[in-house]
Residue, then its C-alpha position, 0 to 999 in steps of 0.5 A: m492543879f494537874p490530874k494525877q499521873s499513874e506510876e506507869v505513865l511516869k516511866d516516860k521521862r518527859r512526863l515525869i519531868w512535867a509531873c515534877r513541876r509541883g507549883m509549890l516552890e519548896l517542892d519544885v526546887l527539890f523535884e525538878p533538879f533531882v529528876k534532871e540530874a540524878y534520876d538516870e543514876l537510880s536503880d530500876e527499883q529506886k526509879a519505881v519508888f521515885r515515880r510513886l513519890v511523884t504521885c503523892d499529894d503536895p501537902d503530904l510531900f511538903a510535910w515529909f520534905m520539911g520534916h513536919k511528918e514522917c511518911p508512913d511508907e518506908e520506901l517513900q521515906g527512904m527516897v525523901d531522905f535520899m533526895l534531901s541528902r543530895v541537896k544538903v551541904 
């Protein structure tokens, strides 16, 4: 696994795209397209929340995105919900 990136380092979009490669297919299909297609449209505050989300551990992300658990951080949960709403038909 890659070393954890700090939220500040992830302000560089190339590094952010790299950090979105999670190595878990269920997360890769959510993160990579989102950062490439929707990240630039986010407000600065939303971008900061997304960068924080990317620094979370894969097991937690998997549980939140698959609906097994709710994230204890309201801002992060809001970003999870927002991302899920963009991929649902």
